[in-house]
TILUMKE-881599 format. One record per residue: z, x, y of N, C-alpha, C in turn; residue in one letter. Coordinates in steps of 0.05 Angstrom, whole numbers, plus 5000, padded with zeros to 4 digits. Atoms other than C-alpha are relative to their C-alpha. Layout:
ZXYZXYZXYA/...
This chain:
500249785017260485847144497150125001E/502549874999254886357151498850014971V/501349975024249786327095497750185002Q/502349804997244886897080498750004972V/501750015023239086867032497750205004V/502249805001234487467017497949914983E/502350045019227587456988498050235006S/502149814996221487906981500150264983G/499849765017223888426932497749994978G/502049995021219388646875499650304991G/500749735010216089246840497650095013S/502349874988211389716875499850304990V/500349735005208490396864500950175022Q/499249804980210791006902497749995022A/502050024979207290996971499449725011G/500650294993206890236973501949905021G/498450154980210089737020501049744990S/498850275005214489137016501449905025L/498450124978217288657067502049814990R/497950185007223988347056500649805022L/499250214980226287707090502849924994S/497350095004232987417101500549775020C/499550254983234486707127503049975001V/497150034994241186617159500649725012V/499450264989244285937172503149965001S/497150074998250985627188501450125024G/498849894974252185987255497850045020F/502049964979248986067321498750264997T/501549775008243586567303500150205022Y/500149814977243286867373502550155005S/497449874997250487087368500550204977R/499549845023249687487305498850295002L/501049735005248888227289499350004969R/501050005027244888327226499150254989L/500749725012243488897179499049984972A/500949975028240389107115501550244987W/498649815017244089487060498550034974F/501049985028242289736992502250124982R/498049915018246189916931498850064973Q/500749925028244890276865502449984984V/497750035018249390126806501550254998S/498249775003255290586807500450155027G/499749874975254390786879500949815022K/499350174977256990536946497449875013E/501950134985253290046987499350165026R/500649834976249390427043498349835019E/501550144978246890177109497350125003G/502649914996239590207122499249975030I/500850064973238289867190501549765009A/498750244989241689377236498749935026G/501050104975239688957296502149815013I/498150154985244188677348498949765012N/501050254989243688007382498350055026N/501549934976240888377443497350154993D/502449865010235388697400500450304996G/499549715005238489387398500050054970T/500149935028237289727331501450254994T/498949755010240390257289498750064973R/501249945026237490627230501550234988Y/498949765013240291087178498050214999A/501749774998237691787178497950014979D/501949975022234291737110497549835003F/502450174996229591197136497650165011V/502149804990225691737174497449855008Q/502350144989221091237207498549824980G/501450155021218990897140500549715001R/499250295000222690247150500449895030F/499550134975222989757209501349734997A/498750265000227789197222499249855024I/500750184978225988597263501249744993S/498950275005227987877271498349795015K/501450224987224987217289502249785006D/497850164993230186827328499249694995N/500950285005226086167323500349924972A/499950075028226086207248502650094987K/497349895010233186507241499550174977S/500649835022230087027198499950295009T/499949704996231187777192497950134981L/502249865018225788247164500650294996Y/499949715003225688947136497150084988L/502749905009218589247131500550284989Q/499849735014218689837082497450114992M/502549875006212890307080500650284987N/499949745012211590957042502550014980S/497750025018216590746989500050224980L/499549785018219491266943501649894975K/498450095023222591196873502949985006P/497149994992229391356904500749775018E/499450234985228790736946500649764981D/499550215020229590316883503149925001S/497150114996236089896893500049705001A/499650274993238789216904500449995031T/499850014971237789046978501249735008Y/498350234989242588607016499749985030Y/499750084971242588257083502849935005C/497350064992248888207121500249925029A/499850104973251287857183502950005009A/497350024987257187847231499749915029R/500250084971258687597302499650295014V/500849754985255788117351502150065020A/497749904983262588347379501450204985Y/500749934972264288837407497050075004P/503049964996257488927439498850284996P/500949725005257389677433501850134980T/498549835020259690207385499949904973G/500350105027257289837324498350184983W/501549835019254490157261499149864976G/501150115025252090077191501950054976L/498350005019258390077154500449724987S/500050265015258889537100502649855007A/497550134995266089397119500049845026S/500250134974263889167189498849694996E/501650265004259888547159501649834981Y/498450195015263087927132498449814982G/501750205015257287497106497750164987A/501949845017252687747050498349824986W/501850145018246787507012500550094972G/499749935028246087546938498550254991Q/501649755006241188126940497449954988G/502850025012233988236921499250284990T/500549745014231688786874497350125010Q/502549854994226689306896499850244980V/500549795019223789766843497350155008T/502249834993219190346861499450194978V/500749845020215490686807498350245008S/501549754992212591386809497350004987S/
């Protein structure tokens, strides 16, 4: 069973930065597709960025170059570097994982991912 644990959330002022981390265990890390999502209470969970086992990345349009996804295979850890944070970035951020198949045509829909962490809260004040 894949286990996912996020960390790194917190409170920052607008314009600040945070780096979220996600440790994944219970499955061959090199075979996984990983992604970051966020959710505000009362709204649907939205995809932010994803990274395939081959290193291919996807980003949501709203990221606009402010966020960067990366992974350290040796540490089985996924990261999300968030810069130039805005108050509207405030949300609970989730890490998600699935087997990286099929190899192409994948996206950032929450329904594509089966393993989820408990979430970490990010609050950006103006």
